N, C-alpha and C positions, 0 to 999 in steps of 0.2 A: 504493500500500500504506500501511497505517496505521503509526504509530509503534509501536515495541515496547512491550509492556505494562510497567507500573511494577514489578509483582512477577513475577520470572522464576525458573525453577528453577535451583538450584545443586547442586554435588556433595554437599554436606552436608545438603541439605534445601531447603525452600522458604523463602527469606528475604524478608521485607518490607523491602527495602533502603531504598526512598525514605522510607517513613513511620517506620521505626525510626531513621533518621538525624536525625529532627526533634529528638530530645532533646539532640543535640549541635550544634544549629544555632547560627549566629553570634548573639551577643547583639545585641539591637536589631532582630531580624528576626522575621517570623511563620513559620508552618509551611511556607509556600512559599518562604522565603528572601527575602521582600520586606521592605525596611526599614520600621520602624515607630517611632512615638514611644516614648520610654522610659517615659512615664506618660500617663495620661489628662489630667492637668493640662496637659501640654505641648500636647496636641491642642486642648483648650479655649482655652488662651491664644493659640494660633495662629489659631483661628477668630475669637476676639474681636479679635485684632490685625488680622486681615484685614477683618473686617466694620466695626470701628470705625476710621474713617479721617478724612481731612481734611474730607470732606463732612459729618460729624457736627457739626463745629465751625463751618465757614464756609458751609454750604449750608442745613441744616435750619432754624436760627433765622431765616434770611432768608425762607425759604418761609413759615414761620409768620407772620412780620410782614407779608408781602405778601398772603397768601391767608387772611385772616380771623383771625389771631392764634390764640387757643386753639381756635377753631372748626376750624382746619386739622387738629387732632388727630383729628377724626371721620373724614375720608377717609383719613388716614394709617394709623390703626389698622385701618380696614376693609380697606385694601390689604394690610396685614400679615397679617390673618387669612385673607383670601380667596386671596391670591397668594404673599406673601412666605414665610410659615411653611410652607405645604404644599410649595412648591418647595425650600425649604431642607431639609426632611425628605427629600424625594425624592432630591436630589443627595447628601446624606449617606448615604442608604441604598444608592444605587447604588455609591458608592465603597467603602463598608464591606463590602458583600456580595460584590462581584466583584473586589476587591483590584486594581483597575486605575484608570488615569487616564481622562480623559473620552474618549479615543480607543479604548482597549482594552476598555472596559466593554461596548461594543456587540458585539464579537466574542464575548464571554462570554455574551451573551444570545442568540446565534444570529442576530444581525441585522447582518451585515457591511456592508450598504449604509448603515446608520445611522452608520457610522464618520465619515461626512461631518459629522454633527452635532457630534461631538467636535472635528473639524478646524475647523469654523466657530467654535466656542467658543474654541479655542486661538488662532486668528487674531485674534479680537476681543481676547482677553486680551493677546496680544503687542502689538497696536497701542496699547492703553491703557497697558501698561507702558512703552512708548517715551516717550509724552508725560507720563506721571505722574512719570517720573524728573526732569524739569526742575523740577517743584515742589520736589523735594528739593534740587536745585541752588540754586534761589532761597532756600530756607530756610537752607542752609549759608552762602550768601553773606551773608545778614542776620546770621547768628550770628557770622561772622567780622568783619563791620563793627561788631557790638556789642562784641566784644573790643577793637577799635580805639578805640571810644569810652571803654571802661574805662580804657585806658592814655593817654588824651588828656584827662584832667580830668573824665571822667564825662559828657561831652556826646555824645549819640548823633548819628551822622552824618546822620540825617534830621531833626534838631531845627532849628527856625528860628533858634536862637541859635548854631549852629555857625559857626566862623570863616569869613569869606569869603562867606557867603550873604546875599543882599539880597532882601528880599521884593518880589514883583512888585506892581504897582499894584492897588488894590482899587477897583472901580467901584461907586458908590452912585448911586441915583436919589432926588432930594430935591425937595421943593416949591419952587417959584420964590420964594415969600415968604421963605424962610430960607436960600436957597442962598448968600447972601453973609454970613451970620452968622459972625463970627470964632470963636464958641464951638461951632460945629457939629462941628468936629473938634479934638481935643486935639493941638496941634502937637508936643508932646514925644514922643508915641507914634504919632501918625498914625492913631489909632483914633477912631471916631465917639463923640460925647457921648451917653450913654444917656438923657439928659434929653430928647433930641429924637427918640427912637425912633419916635414916632407920625408924624413928618414924612417918613419914608422910604417909598418904594414898592418892592414886591417882586413878581416874577413868580409865577405859580401854582406853579411848581416850580423848585428850584435858586436860583441867585443871578444878578443882572443882569451883563451884559457890555457891551462897547462896541457889539455888534451888536444889542442888545436894543431893540425898538421902544418909544420913550418915550410914555407917556400924556400927554394934554394937561394943562398946568399943572405939569409936572415937568421938571427939568433933570438932566443927568448931571454927577456930581462924582467926580473921580479923585483918589485919595490913595495914598501909599506908607506902609503901616503898619510899625511896628517889630516886630510879632509876627504871624506867619502860619503856624501849625503845619500846616494842611492843604496849603497851597501848597508848603511845604518837603517834606512827605512825598511828595506827588505828584511833585514835581520830582526827588527822589532816586530814586523808583521808575522813572520814565520815562527820565531822562537819565543816571543813574549805574548803576543795577542792570541795566536792560534795554538802555540806549542805543538806544531804540526808533527804528526806521526809519519811513518814511512809509506803508508798506503791505505786503501779502502778497507782492507781486512785487519787493520791494526787500530782498534778503538783508543786504547791508551788512557782511559780515564777522562775526567772533566776538569779543565782548569778553573780555579776558584774565581778569578776575575771575570772570566767569560760567563760563569754560572750566575754571578751576582748581576751582571749586565742583562742576562737573559731574563732573570726574575723581574728586573725593573721594566724591561720592554713589555712583558705581559701585563704587569700592573697598569702601565700607561694605556695599553690597548683596552683593558677592561674598563678603566675610568672613562674612556671615550665612548663606549657603547653600552654600558650597563643599563641605561634606560632607553635603549633603542634610538630612534631618530630624535627623541627629545633631548638626548645628550650629545650624540654625534653631530646633530645639526648645528649645535653651538660651537663645538670644537673646531669645525672646519673654518670658522671665521679666522682662526689663528693658523691652523696647519696648512690651509690652502693659499693664504695670502703672504705669510712670512717668507716662504721660499722665493717669491718674486722680489721682495725687498732685498733679500740677501743677494740674489742674482744680479740685481742692478748695482748694488754696492761692489760686488766682485767684478762686474763688467768694467766699471770706471777704474778700478785698481788694475785689472788685467791689461787693458789697452795702454796703460802708462808704464808697463814693465819693459825693461830692455829686451830687444829682440821679439817683441810681441807680434810685429808684422809678419815675421817668418811663420809663426803659428797660424795666423789668419790666412796667409797665402796657401799653406798646405791644406787648410780646411775647405776653402771655397774654389780653389783652382780646378776647373773641370777637366776631366779626361773622358771624353765621349766614346773613346774606343772600347771602354769596359761595358758599355750598355749592350753590347752584343752577347754578353755572357749571361746564361740563364741564372747563374748563382746570384748575380747582382739583383735581379728581379725577385728571386726567392727571398733574399735577405730583406728587401724592401717590404714585401708582403708580411713576412714574419714580424718585422718591427712594428708595422701598423697594427697587427693583431695584439701584440703584447702592449703596445703603447696605449691604444684606445681601450683595451680590456674587453673586446667583444668575444663572445663564445664562452665566457666564464659564468654567465648568469647574474653577475652583480648588477649590471645595468638594468635588467628586468626588475630586480628587487628594489633598486633606488627609485625607479620610475613608478613603482606601485605605491610608493609613499608620497608621491608628488600630487599636485593639484590636477584633477582629471581634465580640467579645461585648458591646461597649458598647451602651447603649441610645441609639442615635443620634437617635431622635425626641425624647427628653428633652433631649439635648445641644443639638439644634437649637432647641428651645423656649427653653432657658436663654440661648443665645447671642443669639437674636433679641430677647429681652426686654432683655438687657444692652445690645445695640446701640441699641434704641429709647430706653431709659432714658438712655443716654449722650447721645443727640441732644437729648432734652428738657432734661436737666440742663445741657448746654452753653449752651442759650439763657439760662439764669439767670447764666451767666458773661459771655456776649457782650453782652447788651442793657443790663445796668447800666453796663458800660463805655461803650457808645454813648450812654447817657443822660448820663454824665459828659462825654463828648466834645461833645454838643450844648450843654451849658452853657458849656463853654470856648469853643466857636466862636461862641456868641451874643454874647459880649463883643467879638468882632472884626468881625462882620458883622451888621447889623440884620436881614438876611433869613434868618438862622438862629435859630430859636426854641429856647429851653431846654425848652419844654413839648411839643415834638413832635420826632419823628425824620425827618419827611418831607424836610426841607431837607438832610439828610445824604446824600441820594441822589447829589448831585454829588460827594461824596467816595468813595462806593462802600460798599455794605453786603453785597455778595455776592461769593463766590469770591475771586479774587486781590485784589480791592479791599478786602475785609474783612481778609484776612490780612496784606497788605503795605502797606496805606495807612491804613485806619481804626484798626486796633489799634496800629500803630506811633505814630500821632498820640497816642492815648490814653496809652500807656506813657511817651511822652516828656514828658507833662505831669504824671506822677506823681512823687512824691518817690522818690529812688533808682531812676530810670527804667531805668538799665542792668540792674538786677537783674530787674525785671519783663520787660524785653525778652529777657534770657537765658532765663528760665523759659518764656516764651511760645514762642520759636522752638525751644527744646529739646523742648517738647511737640509742636509741629508736626512736628519731625524724627522723633520716635518714632511719631506717628500715621501719617506717610507711609511710613516705611521698612519697617514690617512689612506694610503693604498692598503695597508695591512688591516686596519679596522674596517675598511670597506669590504674586504673579502670575508672577514669573520662575520660581519653583519649580514652579508649575503647568505652564508651558511645558516645562520640563526633564523633568518627569514624563511628559508625553505623548510627547516625543521618545524618552525611554528605553524606555517601554513599546512604542513602535513599532520598537525595535531600532536607533535611531540612536545612534552613539557607544558601542556595547557594548564595544568593545575598548579604549576610553579609560578611564583612572581618573576617578572622579567629579570631583575638583577640576579636572582638565584639561578635561573635557567642559563643566563649568559655566563655566570661564573662556572657552571658545569661544563659548558662547551669550551671555555678557555682552559679549564683544568685538563680536559682530555687532550686538547691541542698541545698544551704545555708538556705533558708526559710524552706524547708521541714525538715532539720536536727535540727532546733531549739528545737524540742521536747526532744532531747537527752541531752541538757545542762540545762534543768529545774531541779528543786530539785528532781523530780521523774524520771529524765532522765536515771539514771543508771538501773532502772527496765525495761524501754523501750529498752535500749541497750541490756540487757540480753534477752529480748523477741525476738528481731530481730536476735540476735546471735544464739539462739537456733533453730528458726523456718524457717528463710528466705531461707536457703539452704538445708533443710532436704530432699527435693524431687527433686528440679529443677536440681541440678548438675548431678544427676544420669540419669534423663530423657534426658537432653541435650546431654550428652555423648553417651547414648544409640542410640538416633536418628541420631547423627553424623555418627556412625558406620553403621546404617541401610541405611542412605541416600547414602553413598559411595558404600556400598557392596551389597545392596539388592534392593534399589528402582528402579534402572535402571541397567541392566546387563552390559551395555557398560561403565558405569562410572568408574569402577575399572580398566579395561584394558587401557582406555584412560588416566586416572590419572597416572597410573603406567608408561605408555610410556612417558607421558609429564614430569614426574619427572626425568626419566633417560635422556631425551633429554636436559632438562634445567640444571640439577645438576650433571649428571653422576652417580647418586645413583640408584642402582637396588633394588627395593622393592620386595624381594623374598617371598617365600611361608610362611615364618614366620609371616610377616606382614599380609598377606592374611588370614592365619588361625586365627591370633589374632583378627583382626578387624571384621572378618566375623562370628566367632563362640565364641571364648574364652571371649573376652571383653563383648559382648552383653549378654552372658549367666550369667556372674558374676554380671553385672549391674542389670539384671532382678531380681536376688536373693536379691541384696542389696535394690532394690526398694521395693520389698515385705516386707523386714525386717523393712524398715523405717516406715511402717504403723502399726507395732505391738504395739506401745506405743502411747497413745494419749496425756497424760499430761507430757510433756517432762520436765517441771520445777517443778513438784510436787506442783502446785498452790493450790490444795485443802487442803494441810497441811501447807500452808505458814502462818506466823505470822507477824504482823506489827512491824516495826522498832520503838524503839530500843529493845523491848522485844525479837524480832526475827530478821531474816535477811531481812524482807520486805514482804509486803502483795501483793499477786497476786490474783485478783478476779477470779472467775470461768470463767467469760466471756473472760478473757485473753487467755484461751485455744483456743477459737474459733477465736479470732483475730490472734493468732499465726498460726493456720492452714490456715487461709485465706492468710496470708503472704506467707506461704509455698506453697500454691496452686496457688497464683496469677500468677507466670510465666506460669504455665500449662494452666490457663484460657486464658492468652494472646495467647499462642500457639494455642489453640483451636479456638479462634476468627480469627486468621490469616488463619487457615486451612479452616474455614467456608467461609470466605470472598474472598479467593483467587480463581479465576476461574481456571478450569483445563487447562493445556497447550494445545495449538493448534499444528497442524502438522508443522507449520512454525516457532514455537518458537525457534527452534535450529538455525535458520538463523540469528536472530537479533544480537547476540553477535559478529558475524563476523565483523560487522561494527565498533566495538569498538576497538580502537588501542591497548589498554592495554591487550586485549585477545590474541594478536598474539605473538608467541614465536619467537626465533631467526631464525627459518626456515619459519616463517610467517604463519604457519598453525594454525588455531584457534582450541581451544578445542571443541567448538560446532561442527565444521566440522568433527573433528576426531570422536566425539561421534556418529555422523550420519553415518559415514563410518562403525564403529563397529556395530551400531544397524542394518544397512541394510545387512551387510555381516559379521556376527560374526565369521565365519570360514575363516580366512585369510591365512591359510597355503598355499593355491595354488595361492596366489596373485602374480602378476607379476609387478615389479616396472616400472612405467612410469617416464621419467626423465626430462620432460619439466617443467621448472619453472623460475621465474624471478631472476635477479641478483642484487647485490648491491656492489658498489665499482668499477664499470667499467669493466664488462666482462660478456660474456654469459657463463652460467654454465649449459651446456647441454651435457650429455654424448652421444657419438655416439653408434650405435648398435654394432660396432666392439669392442669398449671398454667394453661394457657390456658382449659381448660374451667371451672376454678373462677372465673376472672375474667370469662369471657364464654362462657356455655353454648352460644351459637349459633355459635361459631367452629368451622369445620371444617378449617382449614388447619393443617398441622403442619410441623415443620422438615424440610428436605431433607437428605439424608445427605451426609457428606463423601466425597470420592473421591480417587483417586490419579492421575487423568489429568493429564498435563502441560498447561500452558497453551498453547493453540494460537497461531500467529503472528497470527491475525486476531481473537483474543479481545480484548474490551474489559474492562479490569480496574477493578472498583469495590470497594475495600476499605471495610469498615465497622467500624472499631475501636470498642471499648466500654471506657469508663473506669469501672470498677465502683465506684471510691471516690467518684465525684461525686454519686451519688444512691442512695437506697434503691430496690431493684428487686424484682420478683417472684422467686419461687424459680426458679433456673436450674440447668441442668447435670444434672438428675436422670436424665432419660430422653430418648433421641433415636430417631428412626425409623431403621430399618435401611436403608431404601431409599426413594427418591422414589416408586417404583412403589406403595408401600403407601398413599400419600395422593393418588393421582391425578396424579402428575407423572412425566414421563419426561425423561431427559437428551437433549440435542439438540446436536450439534456446531455450532461457530461457522460452519463452511462451510454446513451445512444451513440454519442460521438466515438467513444472508445470501442464499443462493440461493432459499430458500423450499421447505419440505418439501411433498410432495404433498398432505398432509392439512391443511396450514396454511390458516387463514382469517383474516378481518379481525380477529377477536377473539382470535387466538392471540398470546400475549405471548412473545416470545423475548428474554431479557435475560441478563446475566451477573451472578452473585451470588458473593460470597466465602463459602467454607465453612471453618470451623475444624475441624480434626481433633479427634475425641473424646479423643485422647491429649494434646492440649494442655491439657485441664482439669487433668491431674495434673502438668503441667510446672511448673518453677520460675517464680516471679512475674517474675523479671527476664528470662526467655527466652520469647519469643513466636515460634512457628514457624507459617508460613502454608501451608495446603494449596492446591492449585491452584483457580483459579476455573473454573466451568463454566457453560455456557449451559443453561437449563432452560426448558420451556414447559409450559403446561397441556395435558394430554392429553384428547382427545375433548371439546373445550369445548362447553358449552351456554350459551345466552344468559343464563341466570340464575345461572351459576356465579360471575360477577364476575371481576375481574382481580386476581391476587395482586400486591400492591405490597410485595414482601418487604422491600427495603432501607429505604424511608422509614418505613413503619408499624412495622417492627421497631425502628427507632431510636426512634420515639415511645414504644413500649411499654417498652423497657428503659432507654434513656437518660433519659427523663423520668418513668419510673414510672407510665405511664398504662395503663389497661386497653385492650384492643383497640377497644371501642366508642368510648371517649373519643378514642383515637388516630385513628379514622376521622373523628370530628367535627372534631378538631384539624386534620387534613389539609384 
């Protein structure tokens, strides 16, 4: 049996209990009682904070430098236009329209088997949130050690001048003719004499070591310099911060300092989200804006550093010859996915907390442009600093040139190497280095924490929408999720944790984000033919945004086709981390056993396995599944028509060109909103439909209630309430009981529409504005249907006529 209808008869009359109670709903919730952001600014800042993360600062500039400089912007913005922006708009729209997280949105669309898509996205987000948290722990550790440097004379702990640190030997390869020259090395500093720069030999990349094969006519010369900022920074990162083990299979315990930082990071995350959007919506005012303030401060400092223009040149100098390589385009697409955060389900969760009337397409465009502009601008902060670093390092090692950044690859220009080695080296060489270090790591903390709590918030949203922890207060439930994540993430702060971090980073999203986005498009555009027209109509009704053929073409053909190609390309390489050639630390960068490849692909395929489990265990939808969401208040729009009802109308009568609008529906705000036949005739002479009469019959236990409130103050409308028909019989309609509709009347046929419509009593028109009374809903159908009569789409087209002030012909075109 179905759930009882929302509007039920009471002794004093027919009260619209559920919808009348909306005026007294809890502040910070929508009409369905779902929490929402206090303002649109909070939603935008949350989206910006989620999209603009560490990858904008430490990943995008490196990709530009590696794959053609300014030429990399061509595939990057192509990927944004073809994939990034359409998928961003899609996920925002799904969340805002259906008011659910990435799991529940599929049930609202009548596709319960697609709930596995949301589960796959949630599993991916959960895995990323586990290892992303350790980046915050590293950042907090460096912040704490920066304060240590402030109170110990201003010398940073990774500075080569810190007490007790001795530079390791520097290996130089010099011509045999000058190897014994006493002036070749300055004995006071241990540094080479720049007058003999031309007598040194350097390998094609990096700097020489004792294992380097010497060319003929050259000899090896070892010296211990007094200054070695790169070696000091690398030593601090590997031996003090990470206390790095030899490989993935060597856990080696948990360093105390990193464990304390890890605890602080989770406490901060919990504080940000323990009250849901009520708390996280306020935190983003700081975490989403402070990084921009710091970036601008760093920008003005960076462009004034010596040799800054060398860094800028290598950042923007285009090399269009690289655009012919498939790898460049693949990297651009991957960066767009990671940067915007599509395919993880978080965008759907955030949009479900936003105002349902917001123009999400415009919001998505703005956030995407802000995100990409931030990435591009960050390059003008990072590379001037690297240019300065190259000049500083060129005075220490002759194989590092101040005119190029190629030799800095040994230091590290990407990922953790840029954030925790290259940048610390640079700031340690600046005047008042502790101040710049404080600003830099504070910026990283803000960039990371809003992305982190956004992912955790997304997971909590899905669990809440699935009914998990409903009896627990939100702070307690959030604490439980954070506690589970805390325990599972301890592996990343062990001495071998950096290897597990890289394993998760390489494999966890290699497949899932493409599959999730592909199925999102298929679910909306292909799974049910009625989903797209209903979704498009609902978007226009709620937001005023018309989703034209561009979106239809993109979501139906272009995006799925490109994603299918990318999905196939993802399987072309098995050993993503070159584990078979890895060497144990410190002789190499760290050992990855061959079984790590299988673990990596298990992590990559785990979301797909979860998706298949959901698919196998979810029963196929029954014929009555579309009815159930009508009883849920949050499914009703401002005209009261549920998406499930609209979908059924579109499914039973896909050709609505000949539909005639029926105008009977309920009112809200004290007045009957029922157009007379004369009024309709004036605006549309060809319209033959007229309002159905109100009745006194009680709502049956099997009736499906669809209320259609009308807010007369929102728009100018045609003349209403003058005349109404006395009976449905007068206009070719006959009443039909719910039981008869369900069982099928003897004269019913395929083109007979049996639906429930709300009818307002004519007495309501004269009632007080503050009192709205509801007459029972009744099923009606078209009597003696003929093929050319069309299907009366009473609720939806009526809402178009009166809520939007459209004439019936325009309303039909709008549908």
